[in-house]
VEXPA-643663 format. One line per field, with one value per residue (C-alpha): y, z, x negated. Coordinates in nm, 4 decimals. Example, Ala and Ser with C-alpha at 12.3 -4.5 7.8 and 13.67 -1.06 7.14 Angstrom:
north: -0.4500; -0.1060
up: 0.7800; 0.7140
east: -1.2300; -1.3670
//
This chain:
north: 15.1418; 15.0741; 15.1577; 14.8726; 14.6281; 14.7155; 14.6845; 14.3721; 14.1966; 14.2889; 14.1770; 13.8472; 13.7838; 13.8686; 13.6488; 13.3582; 13.3202; 13.4972; 13.2999; 13.2652; 13.4152; 13.4492; 13.7143; 13.7743; 14.1442; 14.2458; 14.5686; 14.6764; 14.8195; 14.4682; 14.3109; 14.1248; 13.9844; 13.8722; 13.6285; 13.4570; 13.4622; 13.3833; 13.0194; 13.1223; 13.1129; 12.9957; 12.9359; 13.2818; 13.5645; 13.8542; 14.2190; 14.5088; 14.8172; 15.0456; 15.0193; 15.3689; 15.3994; 15.3995; 15.1505; 15.1594; 15.1682; 14.8370; 14.6651; 14.8217; 14.7361; 14.3713; 14.3331; 14.4957; 14.2812; 13.9682; 14.0935; 13.8624; 13.7901; 13.7124; 13.9187; 13.7778; 14.0554; 13.9455; 14.0665; 14.2694; 14.6405; 14.7181; 14.5738; 14.6944; 14.9514; 14.9021; 15.1959; 15.0205; 14.6983; 14.8865; 15.0628; 14.7296; 14.5795; 14.8383; 14.6986; 14.3446; 14.1632; 13.8921; 13.8859; 14.0322; 13.8235; 13.8778; 13.6221; 13.6939; 13.5651; 13.4131
up: 6.6657; 6.4738; 6.1302; 6.1521; 6.2761; 5.9898; 5.7200; 5.8679; 5.8853; 5.5252; 5.4035; 5.5900; 5.4426; 5.0924; 5.0962; 5.3212; 5.2254; 4.8891; 4.7648; 5.0807; 5.0191; 5.3882; 5.6059; 5.9795; 6.0665; 6.4198; 6.6164; 6.6795; 7.0174; 7.1327; 7.0229; 7.3523; 7.3452; 6.9845; 7.0836; 7.3156; 7.0680; 6.7447; 6.7929; 6.6546; 6.3046; 6.3247; 5.9515; 5.8394; 5.7662; 6.0093; 5.9052; 6.1471; 6.1764; 6.4692; 6.6608; 6.5832; 6.2167; 6.0941; 5.8104; 5.7132; 5.3489; 5.3875; 5.5128; 5.2463; 4.9664; 5.0704; 5.0872; 4.7461; 4.5960; 4.6836; 4.5142; 4.6596; 5.0012; 5.2888; 5.5963; 5.9464; 6.2065; 6.5444; 6.8207; 6.8509; 6.7949; 7.1019; 6.9111; 6.5571; 6.5113; 6.2723; 6.0688; 6.0220; 5.9276; 5.6625; 5.5284; 5.5038; 5.3104; 5.0366; 4.9609; 4.8776; 4.6756; 4.9427; 5.2637; 5.6048; 5.9180; 6.2875; 6.5111; 6.8675; 7.0859; 7.4213
east: -5.3211; -4.9989; -5.1391; -5.3900; -5.1280; -4.8928; -5.1577; -5.3154; -4.9789; -4.8945; -5.2371; -5.2072; -4.8617; -4.9796; -5.2882; -5.1868; -4.8197; -4.7882; -4.4883; -4.2785; -3.9386; -3.8508; -4.0153; -3.9933; -3.9616; -4.0586; -4.0825; -4.4413; -4.3384; -4.2546; -4.5807; -4.6456; -4.2914; -4.3275; -4.5984; -4.3509; -4.0619; -4.2461; -4.1481; -3.8081; -3.9576; -4.3196; -4.3719; -4.2682; -4.5122; -4.4564; -4.4266; -4.3808; -4.1608; -4.0878; -3.7645; -3.6421; -3.7104; -4.0658; -4.1042; -4.4697; -4.5650; -4.7532; -4.4360; -4.2162; -4.4606; -4.4840; -4.1046; -4.0607; -4.3385; -4.1426; -3.8244; -3.5606; -3.7090; -3.4746; -3.5575; -3.5193; -3.5169; -3.6475; -3.4160; -3.1003; -3.0462; -3.2559; -3.5539; -3.4793; -3.2046; -2.9155; -3.0464; -3.3823; -3.2008; -3.0030; -3.3130; -3.4978; -3.2057; -3.2557; -3.6039; -3.4907; -3.2280; -3.2298; -3.0278; -3.1028; -3.0425; -3.1033; -3.2692; -3.1697; -3.4522; -3.3614
//
């Protein structure tokens, strides 16, 4: 299930928002919740990771392709761990922010 979600999200971002320099990063485990909270950044392409550390190649490749993209992580450490946030930061020259959904 997850593999398709990861690749589909990366493909959508690449083809429908190829030049956006801000990306929303969300945990695939929280997919139903994301639909409610996506209003936090509705114009941003969404890429997925897993909460505990899996960063799919499709997600990593799309971040690297953009070079200096700013990453906006949806949720606190219970959604995306600090380790994942750090690992994501190594793929971009941009900044990494957290959006704490209410």
